[in-house]
C-alpha positions, 0 to 999 in steps of 0.5 A, a space after each residue: 904337255 901332261 904325260 895323261 895329253 901324250 898318252 891320248 895323242 897316243 892312243 888317238 895316232 894307234 887308233 888311226 893307224 888301225 883304221 888306215 890298216 883296215 881300211 886299206 885291207 878293205 879296199 885291196 880283199 874288194 879290189 876283185 869284184 871291181 877291177 877283173 881286168 886279168 892283166 892289171 890283176 897280175 900285175 899287181 901279183 908281181 908287185 906282192 912278189 917283188 913287195 916280199 923279196 923287197 921286205 926281205 933285202 931291207 931285213 939285210 940292207 935297211 935294218 943291218 946295213 949288209 948291202 947285197 947285189 945279188 940277192 936274186 941267187 936266194 930268190 932263185 933258191 926258192 923257186 928252184 928249190 920247188 921246181 926240183 921237188 914238183 918236177 923230180 919227186 912229184 910234190 905238191 906247191 903247199 907240202 914243198 914250203 918249207 923246204 923252199 924256205 929252209 934251202 934259201 935260209 941255208 943258203 944264205 947262212 953257208 954264204 953269210 958264214 964265208 962273207 960277213 967278215 968283209 964290210 962296205 963295197 967289199 961284201 957288195 962286189 962278194 955278193 955281185 959275184 955269188 949271185 953271176 956264180 948262181 945263175 950261170 951254175 944254174 944254166 950250166 946244171 942241165 940234168 938237175 935245173 932244165 939249164 937255158 931251158 929251164 924247168 916247167 912245173 904245177 901250178 898250186 891245186 887246192 883239194 876239198 874232200 873230193 873236188 880240187 880247184 887247179 890255180 892255173 893261170 887264172 890271176 885272182 887265186 893269185 891275187 888273193 894267195 900273193 896278198 895272203 903273203 904278204 901280210 904274214 911278210 908284213 906281220 914277221 917285220 914288224 916283229 922284227 924290227 920292235 924285238 931286241 934283235 931289231 934293235 940290235 940290228 940298228 945298232 950294228 948300222 948305226 955304229 958297229 963297233 959301239 955295239 960290240 962295246 956294249 955287248 952286242 954279238 955282232 957277228 951273230 946277228 949279222 949273220 942272222 939278219 942274212 939268214 933270214 933275208 934269204 929265207 924271205 927271198 925263198 918264200 917269195 921263190 916258191 911263190 914265183 914259181 907257182 904262180 908261173 908253173 915255169 922257171 930258168 935262170 934269165 929270171 934272176 940275173 943281176 937286173 933283178 938284183 939291183 932292181 929290187 935295190 932300186 925299189 929299196 931306197 925308192 921305198 926307203 931304208 928300213 921302213 916297212 910301208 916304204 919296201 913296199 910303196 918302192 916294191 909298187 911302184 918300181 913295178 906298176 910305173 913301168 906298166 903305165 910309161 908302157 905306150 911311150 914305149 921309145 922312151 919309157 926307160 929314159 922317163 923312168 930313169 929320170 924320175 930315178 934322178 930327180 927321186 934321188 935329187 929331191 928326196 935321198 931318204 926315200 918315199 916313206 924314209 924316216 928321220 933316221 935316213 934323212 940324218 944320214 943324208 945330211 952333211 955333217 956340217 949342217 948336223 954340228 951347226 943345227 947342233 950348236 944352234 940348239 946348245 945355244 938356245 937352251 943357254 939362254 933359256 937358262 
């Protein structure tokens, strides 16, 4: 293929992706005008919040290979930061946003600087323990967090001149707010993925020793990935707390962390679109299975098992992930066949 034809094909593919993205955004923004069901919109809001969380986890696990089984702790940090600032100091939803992101990012910085010397299963176990410690601490700090009773806080309010609009418990404003927040997160993720940081993270994930030999500061970059992923979780926690109007430790337990990992694996580790699809699937499918209440969790588990058996790289997992799941013998045999084919051509 000539260089001109390759460039033309690339431009056509780029235009097609842009057209599909614009079309999808138009459908999403127009959806509430065709669907007035409050419950269904509320499910989509929850799916959007989970999608933001999975995108943050994707930075740690998908890009840098850091398995985090206590990710709900950073989610809780953002949510409780807004709750405390609102209840104790009267700060509004919008003013609290920077503090929520910074608090979760700072927690990731402190925790990550202590544990990122560990790798693999050891890191996963430590993060699991940290998530449980956070939940228990929130349960026992009655004076600050309200303990098991949680904290009731204010919903978002937008003020224009002498008029104000209270989001209240209506699903529609949260739908657009979560959609906007998800778009911002996707843009940040794409920029990071295509930056030198994103390429360095992938190198660390593939072979940390080789990356270090190439001059990459693996320690600092892993810590940076941990901070970015934690800050995104804080962003999602801020949105979650504002929507719920109430936070309690039960919302940030181990099950939440495991569900986030399952969403990432189902959609495709390392894929932005896969993270979103995984979050949507594991939020919407249980709701669709509600009529089959007795068999709902059985069917849910069966779907996950079938998925992992027939498509272990996830729904939208890339070629690299597919290669990682292939047995070494198959990869070696394919390489030998390719070398033999090249020799025959010569």
